[in-house]
DOTISE-280055 format. One record per residue (C-alpha): residue in one letter; x, y, z. Coordinates in pm, whole numbers, padded with zeros to 5 digits, always signed. Each point is the difference from the previous one (the first is absolute). Example, Ala and Ser with C-alpha at 12.3 -4.5 7.8 and 13.67 -1.06 7.14 Angstrom:
<sites>
A+01230-00450+00780S+00137+00344-00066
</sites>
This chain:
<sites>
M+01244-00997-00366S-00299+00246+00133R-00045+00033+00368L-00307-00132+00205Y-00216+00192+00200L-00127-00227+00262D-00103+00256+00293W-00365+00049-00113N-00110-00004+00348A+00200+00334+00082S-00135+00158-00340A-00140-00135-00285P+00095+00160-00364L-00230+00285-00119R-00301-00149-00206P-00051+00131-00375Q-00336+00092+00096A+00121+00190+00309H+00240+00172-00194A-00241+00137-00258A-00253+00093+00237M+00273+00223+00180I+00093+00152-00310A-00335+00090-00094A-00048+00146+00323M+00293+00233-00002D-00201+00199-00289V-00293+00047+00247T+00012+00371+00127G-00178+00090+00324N-00039-00036+00357A-00254-00254+00123S-00073+00249+00263S-00106+00284-00215I-00350+00022-00128H+00047+00125-00382A-00017-00233-00282E+00342-00066+00037G-00008-00109+00359R-00308-00186-00054A+00176-00205-00270V+00281-00107+00245R-00258-00088+00285G-00155-00195-00270L+00331-00209-00076I+00041-00049+00362E-00337-00143+00097T-00005-00208-00300A+00300-00162+00074R-00087-00052+00343A-00276-00192-00086R+00214-00186-00238I+00206-00076+00263A-00295-00105+00242T-00133-00256-00240A+00343-00150-00088L+00075-00054+00372G-00302-00142+00076A-00123+00302+00201D-00317+00157-00178G-00174+00205+00289A+00303+00034+00223D+00195+00329-00018V+00348+00026-00134V+00212+00269+00133F+00295+00098-00206T+00349-00001+00181S+00350+00020-00133G+00046-00349+00086A-00122-00319+00237T+00269+00144+00261E-00224+00300+00024A-00291-00162-00005A+00106-00219+00289A+00049+00309+00165L-00327+00130-00063A-00200-00342+00084C+00210-00094+00334A+00200+00314+00160G-00145+00066+00341R-00222-00296+00040G+00177-00211+00214L-00019-00277-00259H+00184-00348+00082C+00197-00209-00277A+00269-00259-00053G+00335+00015-00061V-00065-00096-00347E-00132+00352-00101H+00160+00214-00242D+00164+00259+00187A-00250+00245-00138V-00253-00134+00178A+00192-00126+00325S+00121+00365+00068W-00345+00074+00099C-00101-00324+00170T+00091-00183+00334P+00194-00335-00175D-00096-00242+00263L-00232-00247-00187P+00111-00347-00038V+00190-00156-00286D+00053-00354-00049A+00298-00172-00198Q-00211+00001-00341G-00056+00362+00042R-00372-00002+00093V-00105+00235+00231R-00276-00029+00265V-00246+00285+00080E-00182+00022+00287N-00204+00317-00060P-00036+00070-00353A-00190+00366+00098N+00343+00123+00161S+00256-00186-00242A+00159+00070-00335L+00132-00306-00222Q+00134-00056-00335L-00143-00175-00268A+00323-00144-00157N+00360+00062+00154S+00242+00173-00272E+00298-00182+00112T-00135-00397+00031G-00308+00054-00198I-00174-00165+00283V-00414+00073-00055Q-00207+00041+00344T-00338-00086+00061L-00177+00314+00103P-00254-00013+00318E-00337+00179-00101G+00009+00308+00161L+00371+00115-00017S+00096+00341+00000V+00230+00060-00241T+00164-00245-00256D+00337+00076-00183A-00123-00122-00355T+00284+00161-00173Q+00172-00329-00141A-00365-00171-00049F-00161+00224-00190G+00081-00095-00387K+00161-00328+00096L-00293-00193+00148P-00360+00001-00053V-00107+00223+00285A-00286+00245+00035F+00006+00242+00279N-00361-00030+00062W+00008-00358+00086L+00348+00017+00226G-00190+00072+00299A+00223+00324+00070D-00115+00339+00097M+00303+00153-00196A+00235-00128-00265L+00367+00151-00126A+00088-00007-00353S+00280+00136-00220A-00002+00073-00371H+00361-00093-00054K-00028-00414+00127L-00287+00014-00295G+00209+00131-00273G-00092+00373+00044P+00202+00292+00070K+00203+00069+00350G-00132+00262+00255I-00370-00072-00010G-00211-00259+00192A-00318-00038+00172L-00165-00017+00333I-00359-00214-00068L-00246-00011+00271K-00360-00070+00056R-00215+00263-00073G-00138+00195+00316L+00350-00067+00191D+00241+00272+00028V+00327+00108+00084T+00209+00278+00104A+00213+00166-00221R+00327+00023+00061I+00081+00271-00306T-00222+00264+00037G-00011+00357-00129G-00279-00066-00263G-00347-00172-00053Q+00125-00264-00276E-00048-00386+00050M-00341+00067+00170G+00213+00205+00267R+00222-00300+00098R+00307+00094-00213A+00081+00343-00113G+00202+00098-00283T-00084+00052-00378E-00045-00336-00135N+00260-00181-00206V-00192-00035-00294I+00266-00184-00218G+00055-00271+00267I-00373-00037+00067A-00060-00064-00406G+00294-00245-00019F-00137-00180+00322A-00351-00041-00149A+00144-00128-00345A+00251-00235+00217A-00270-00119+00237E-00228-00070-00311A+00274-00242-00196A+00093-00160+00298A-00365-00112+00067R-00015-00103-00356D+00329-00189+00078L-00168-00182+00286A-00285-00092-00219D+00200-00117-00269G+00219-00244+00191V+00300+00176-00003W+00108-00033+00355D-00070-00391-00025R+00281-00032-00272V+00201+00221+00235A-00054-00286+00270E+00126-00251-00218V+00310+00148-00137R+00081+00108+00375N-00041-00385+00127I+00231-00093-00315L+00269+00213+00151E-00071-00119+00348Q+00066-00356-00133A+00285+00092-00168L+00149+00188+00286E-00069-00311+00259A+00174-00233-00262D+00328+00180-00043C+00031+00195+00326P+00074-00275+00281G-00039+00207+00364L-00247+00258-00144I-00302+00059+00166L-00334+00098-00149L-00187+00196+00278G-00403-00004-00056K+00022-00259-00281D-00300-00230+00130Q-00215+00323+00123P-00247+00175-00194R+00229+00268-00195L-00013+00256-00231P+00034-00141-00343N+00329+00177-00072T+00189+00008+00298L+00301-00232+00118C+00189+00081+00374L+00348-00198-00042I+00198-00068+00289A+00379-00058-00082P+00189-00080+00368G+00317+00167+00008W-00047+00249-00316K-00116+00344+00146G-00326+00095-00222E+00163+00349-00081T+00292-00197-00107Q-00212-00238-00219V-00184+00357-00152M+00334+00159-00099S+00116-00345-00178L-00305-00076-00197D-00007+00405-00084L+00326-00074-00181A-00093-00307-00171G-00295+00178-00148F-00316-00072+00250A-00197+00269+00180V-00105-00159+00371S-00030+00096+00351A+00092-00073+00357G-00319+00072+00154S-00248+00267-00067A+00150+00268-00223C-00221+00276+00146A+00263+00046+00294S+00288+00161-00175G+00336-00123+00043K-00116-00236+00283V+00282-00302+00055S-00144-00093+00338A-00181-00353+00053S-00342-00009-00140R-00210+00088+00269V-00267-00199-00152L+00194-00321+00024T+00115+00069+00333A-00399+00020+00103M-00043-00349-00153G+00252-00135+00247L+00296-00015-00211D+00349+00085+00139A+00181+00303-00088A+00276-00161-00206S-00277-00174-00243A-00206+00292+00001G+00296+00214-00137S+00051-00268-00273A-00343+00046-00156L-00051+00089-00394R-00330+00109-00119V-00063-00133-00382S-00326+00148-00130I-00059-00026-00348G-00275+00125-00227P-00215-00066-00351Q+00319+00098-00196T+00187-00267+00179E+00024-00303-00255T+00089-00348+00104D+00341-00004-00162D+00104+00326+00221A-00126-00157+00298L+00219-00304-00114R+00318+00227-00055F-00026+00181+00341A-00025-00330+00135A+00319-00140-00168A+00170+00340+00094Y-00125-00058+00358A+00105-00331+00060R+00379+00083-00149A+00039+00270+00215W-00144-00198+00300Q+00241-00266-00079R+00299+00250-00007V-00101+00091+00351R-00041-00326+00126D+00347-00094-00137R+00170+00304+00185H-00140-00124+00320H+00139-00363-00032Q+00320+00150-00114A+00041+00195+00302G-00103-00320+00218A-00326+00185+00087D-00337-00145+00012L-00283+00159-00113P-00218+00165+00265R-00331-00226+00076H-00330+00158-00076K-00190+00018+00369T-00280+00168+00137G+00086+00231+00303
</sites>
């Protein structure tokens, strides 16, 4: 039986539109900084792509600064500014902020001073969606763009982070979107590219793929594709609830991304779950896949008040438009069998499964 990819929050499969755009861009000769005809052709491709991305992400009139991904965009937006954030932020943002904003058990963050704060729009591990305060300095919209019907221009934030490969575009290209008139200090210097905000010859092939993916993602949202994804996610969730006694579904009653489930199986370590399910033909993650090789308890979940044992027993399942109902039910059945084996081993050893509790 074929493998199932259920890790869309880590990276979405490359869209055929992005693949075609990248192949076409490979045949474009020249450097966008050159003033001859070939250079102007490359510049035209980049600026057309920039405008297409702005429209697709609801950022018409804003500046789109191309970066190597959302991690670099976070450094460009946050470094040296003394911003505050919560412990649920992705490491790319939390690395540049003081993580002292309060988080409740439902994963909701309270922001007292928006102008001096960064707050994600949606969490990659739990899928929980935040309500952004007006005047927010920076929002990490990486997981929300392409999955939720949002537009930068009505988020109320000064800057937003975006990444192409979360939308079905290529890896290694992203953007910082900022309100026109704002400026940021370049972190990579040595050239005047990207309006002086990011030096280096532009990744033309990646930019072309980014634009094609962003437009395709916007069409999917308009066509209700992610509403169907949410229906499949709910079917999966119901099957797991019915067949997996003791399993905790974190964030189930909160506003969430339409594709994301966060499971806590007390006594079954997240990394062990990932390995077991990988051998069974399912690709899933224990927490954020962006922290390569990380096996410690999720910082996101401990920030929500979970104890280390519960946070270390978490699994993320993130589906996509290619996930069918039969796929979801196949995963649920396999997970239920594996979970029952874990429970049986604990009972045979005369040990009770740990209880889920907050810290």
